C-alpha positions as CSV (number, residue, x, y, z in Angstrom):
1,M,-130.6,46.8,-6.9
2,G,-132.1,44.6,-9.7
3,M,-135.6,44.9,-10.9
4,L,-136.2,41.5,-9.3
5,E,-134.4,42.0,-6.0
6,G,-135.9,39.9,-3.3
7,K,-138.3,38.1,-5.5
8,N,-138.8,34.2,-5.8
9,I,-139.2,33.0,-9.3
10,L,-140.1,29.4,-10.5
11,V,-138.7,28.6,-14.0
12,T,-139.8,25.4,-15.9
13,G,-138.0,24.1,-18.9
14,V,-134.4,24.5,-18.4
15,L,-132.5,21.7,-20.3
16,T,-129.5,23.2,-21.9
17,E,-127.5,26.5,-21.8
18,G,-128.9,27.3,-25.1
19,S,-132.6,27.3,-23.9
20,I,-134.5,30.3,-23.4
21,A,-135.4,29.2,-20.1
22,F,-131.7,29.0,-19.0
23,D,-131.2,32.6,-20.0
24,V,-134.3,33.6,-18.1
25,A,-133.1,32.0,-14.8
26,R,-129.7,33.6,-15.3
27,L,-131.0,37.0,-15.8
28,C,-133.6,36.7,-13.1
29,Q,-130.7,35.9,-10.6
30,E,-128.6,38.8,-12.0
31,Q,-131.5,40.9,-11.3
32,G,-131.7,39.9,-7.7
33,A,-134.2,37.0,-7.6
34,T,-134.0,33.5,-5.9
35,V,-134.7,31.1,-8.7
36,V,-136.2,27.5,-8.4
37,L,-136.2,25.1,-11.3
38,T,-138.4,22.3,-12.4
39,G,-137.4,19.0,-14.1
40,M,-139.0,15.8,-14.8
41,G,-138.2,12.1,-15.0
42,K,-135.2,11.2,-17.0
43,T,-134.1,14.8,-17.6
44,M,-134.0,15.7,-13.8
45,K,-130.3,15.2,-13.6
46,I,-129.8,17.3,-16.7
47,T,-131.8,20.1,-15.1
48,Q,-129.9,19.7,-12.0
49,S,-126.7,20.1,-13.9
50,M,-127.9,23.2,-15.4
51,G,-128.9,24.6,-12.1
52,R,-125.3,24.2,-11.0
53,R,-124.3,26.3,-14.1
54,L,-126.3,29.3,-13.1
55,P,-124.5,32.2,-11.2
56,V,-126.0,30.9,-8.0
57,E,-127.0,27.1,-7.8
58,A,-130.8,26.7,-8.2
59,Q,-132.6,23.9,-6.5
60,V,-134.9,21.7,-8.7
61,V,-138.2,20.4,-8.0
62,E,-139.9,17.6,-10.0
63,L,-142.7,18.6,-12.2
64,D,-144.5,16.6,-15.0
65,V,-147.5,18.6,-15.9
66,T,-149.4,15.7,-17.2
67,D,-149.2,14.1,-13.5
68,Q,-151.9,15.6,-11.5
69,E,-150.4,14.4,-8.3
70,Q,-147.3,16.4,-9.0
71,I,-149.4,19.4,-9.8
72,D,-151.2,19.2,-6.8
73,S,-148.2,18.9,-4.6
74,L,-146.1,21.4,-6.4
75,A,-146.9,24.2,-4.0
76,D,-146.0,22.2,-0.9
77,R,-142.7,21.1,-2.4
78,V,-141.6,24.6,-3.5
79,K,-142.4,25.9,0.0
80,E,-139.7,23.6,1.3
81,I,-137.3,26.0,-0.6
82,V,-138.9,29.5,-0.7
83,P,-141.8,30.7,1.4
84,H,-143.8,32.1,-1.4
85,L,-143.5,32.9,-5.2
86,D,-143.6,36.2,-7.0
87,G,-143.4,34.9,-10.5
88,A,-143.4,31.6,-12.6
89,V,-142.2,31.0,-16.2
90,H,-143.9,28.4,-18.3
91,S,-141.5,27.2,-20.9
92,I,-142.9,23.8,-21.6
93,G,-144.0,22.4,-25.0
94,F,-144.1,19.1,-26.9
95,A,-145.9,17.6,-29.8
96,P,-145.2,14.1,-31.2
97,Q,-143.3,14.5,-34.7
98,S,-146.2,12.5,-36.2
99,V,-148.4,15.8,-36.0
100,M,-145.9,18.2,-37.4
101,G,-143.7,18.4,-40.4
102,G,-146.5,18.6,-43.0
103,N,-148.7,15.9,-41.2
104,F,-151.5,18.1,-40.3
105,M,-154.4,16.3,-42.1
106,A,-152.9,12.9,-40.9
107,G,-152.8,13.8,-37.3
108,A,-154.6,11.5,-35.0
109,W,-156.4,12.6,-31.9
110,E,-154.3,10.4,-29.5
111,D,-151.0,12.2,-30.7
112,V,-152.9,15.7,-30.9
113,S,-154.3,15.4,-27.4
114,V,-150.5,15.0,-26.1
115,A,-149.7,18.1,-27.8
116,M,-152.7,20.1,-26.5
117,H,-152.1,18.7,-23.0
118,I,-148.5,19.4,-22.6
119,S,-148.4,22.7,-24.6
120,A,-151.7,24.3,-23.8
121,Y,-153.7,23.0,-20.9
122,S,-150.3,22.9,-18.8
123,L,-150.5,26.7,-18.4
124,K,-153.7,26.5,-16.6
125,A,-152.3,23.5,-14.5
126,L,-149.1,25.5,-13.6
127,A,-151.1,28.7,-12.9
128,A,-153.5,26.8,-10.7
129,S,-150.7,25.2,-8.6
130,V,-148.5,28.4,-8.1
131,A,-151.3,30.8,-7.5
132,P,-151.7,30.0,-3.8
133,L,-148.0,30.7,-3.3
134,M,-148.4,34.2,-4.7
135,V,-149.7,35.7,-1.6
136,N,-148.7,39.3,-2.7
137,G,-149.8,38.8,-6.4
138,G,-147.4,37.9,-8.9
139,S,-146.5,37.4,-12.7
140,I,-147.0,34.4,-14.8
141,V,-145.0,34.4,-18.2
142,G,-145.1,31.9,-20.9
143,L,-143.4,31.4,-24.3
144,T,-145.3,31.1,-27.4
145,F,-144.7,31.1,-31.3
146,D,-147.3,33.2,-32.9
147,G,-150.5,31.3,-32.8
148,R,-152.4,33.5,-35.3
149,Y,-151.0,31.9,-38.5
150,A,-150.7,28.5,-40.1
151,W,-146.9,28.1,-40.1
152,P,-144.9,25.8,-42.4
153,V,-144.4,22.4,-40.7
154,Y,-145.6,23.6,-37.4
155,D,-149.1,21.9,-37.7
156,W,-150.7,20.8,-34.8
157,M,-148.2,22.4,-32.5
158,G,-149.4,25.8,-34.0
159,V,-152.9,24.8,-33.0
160,A,-151.7,24.0,-29.6
161,K,-149.9,27.5,-29.2
162,A,-153.1,29.2,-30.4
163,A,-155.0,27.5,-27.4
164,F,-152.0,28.3,-25.3
165,E,-152.5,31.9,-26.1
166,A,-156.2,31.7,-25.5
167,T,-155.7,30.0,-22.2
168,S,-153.4,32.8,-21.0
169,R,-156.2,35.2,-21.7
170,Y,-158.5,33.2,-19.4
171,V,-155.9,32.8,-16.7
172,A,-155.4,36.6,-16.7
173,R,-159.2,37.0,-16.4
174,D,-159.5,34.5,-13.4
175,L,-156.3,35.4,-11.6
176,G,-156.3,39.2,-12.0
177,P,-158.3,39.7,-8.9
178,Q,-155.7,38.0,-6.8
179,G,-153.2,40.6,-8.4
180,I,-151.7,37.9,-10.5
181,R,-150.8,38.9,-14.1
182,C,-150.4,36.3,-17.0
183,N,-148.5,37.3,-20.3
184,L,-146.9,35.5,-23.0
185,V,-143.6,36.4,-25.0
186,S,-143.9,35.4,-28.8
187,A,-140.3,34.8,-29.8
188,G,-139.0,34.5,-33.4
189,P,-137.5,31.2,-34.4
190,I,-134.5,30.1,-31.9
191,K,-132.4,27.1,-32.2
192,T,-133.3,25.5,-28.9
193,T,-133.7,21.8,-28.2
194,A,-137.4,22.0,-28.8
195,A,-136.8,23.6,-32.3
196,K,-134.4,20.9,-33.3
197,H,-137.1,18.3,-32.9
198,I,-139.5,20.1,-35.3
199,P,-139.3,18.7,-38.6
200,G,-138.4,21.1,-41.2
201,F,-137.6,23.9,-38.7
202,D,-135.2,25.3,-41.1
203,Q,-138.1,26.3,-43.4
204,M,-139.3,28.7,-40.7
205,E,-136.0,29.9,-39.6
206,S,-134.0,30.5,-42.8
207,K,-135.9,33.5,-44.2
208,W,-136.6,35.2,-40.9
209,S,-133.9,37.7,-40.7
210,E,-134.8,38.9,-44.1
211,R,-138.1,39.6,-43.1
212,A,-137.3,41.3,-39.8
213,P,-136.8,45.1,-39.7
214,L,-134.4,44.6,-36.8
215,G,-132.8,41.6,-38.2
216,W,-132.8,38.3,-36.3
217,D,-130.3,35.9,-34.8
218,S,-131.7,32.5,-34.2
219,D,-128.8,31.5,-32.0
220,A,-129.5,34.3,-29.5
221,A,-132.1,33.6,-26.9
222,E,-131.3,36.5,-24.4
223,P,-133.5,39.2,-26.3
224,T,-136.4,36.9,-25.7
225,A,-135.3,36.1,-22.0
226,R,-135.0,39.8,-21.3
227,A,-138.5,40.5,-22.1
228,V,-139.7,37.5,-19.9
229,T,-137.4,38.9,-17.1
230,A,-139.1,42.4,-17.5
231,L,-142.6,41.0,-17.5
232,L,-141.9,39.2,-14.2
233,S,-140.9,42.5,-12.6
234,D,-143.0,45.2,-11.1
235,W,-142.4,47.4,-14.2
236,F,-145.6,46.1,-15.8
237,P,-148.1,46.4,-13.0
238,A,-151.2,47.0,-15.2
239,T,-150.4,44.7,-18.2
240,T,-152.1,41.2,-18.3
241,G,-153.4,38.9,-21.0
242,E,-150.8,40.4,-23.5
243,V,-148.4,38.8,-26.1
244,V,-145.2,40.8,-26.4
245,H,-143.5,39.8,-29.7
246,V,-139.8,39.4,-29.6
247,D,-139.4,38.6,-33.2
248,G,-137.5,41.5,-34.8
249,G,-140.6,42.9,-36.0
250,V,-141.8,40.2,-38.3
251,H,-145.1,40.0,-36.8
252,A,-146.0,43.5,-37.8
253,M,-144.9,43.0,-41.6
254,G,-146.9,41.8,-44.5
255,Q,-145.7,39.5,-47.3
């Protein structure tokens, strides 16, 4: 039996086989879970295609986290596929390029607000929509990039990640009495689709393996996906509001 045997897991953010979310979905299935994916708009067909590439084809529901009607109806639409949820993975993030790549001081609120809505507030929105389906408690796990620091080129996305991490702690506080945990995994730089849209990403990625005591492979998403899968399981029954670093150890090193 796998660590997720009999569980139902919702996974957002599957766009390519190289994404962290794809590896999470695959590992969840390998560990015995039934996986439901979310997609949105023009990328729905891509997510549906990725769902067919998993060990077991996963069904896809539409979810635009900026569309309140879709947020409000998510639970009902998921219930058409599985009767309840035991876990949900938040792998959603976006910021206009105008607020990254060295443009921090030039960032306009209309663009910053997009980053904050999609990359931070959406965790609360997703948690509120899936909580009614977690009738036996559950686990919400999100993906972050260490929000404690001012990273080169990350700019307002870094601010959004700091807000995302704070949001996770409040979700953990408010949903804990329902037996729902909320934790994050802070990964090192991985060459995902999202990373490729960060201007100057190579500045963050190029020296990482030199600083990491365990080394770092920016092409490998599975180490991060394993941590997410473990946090979705019952092996962390008393852990919530935590940020687990999967970055080769860089977070613990000084300059």
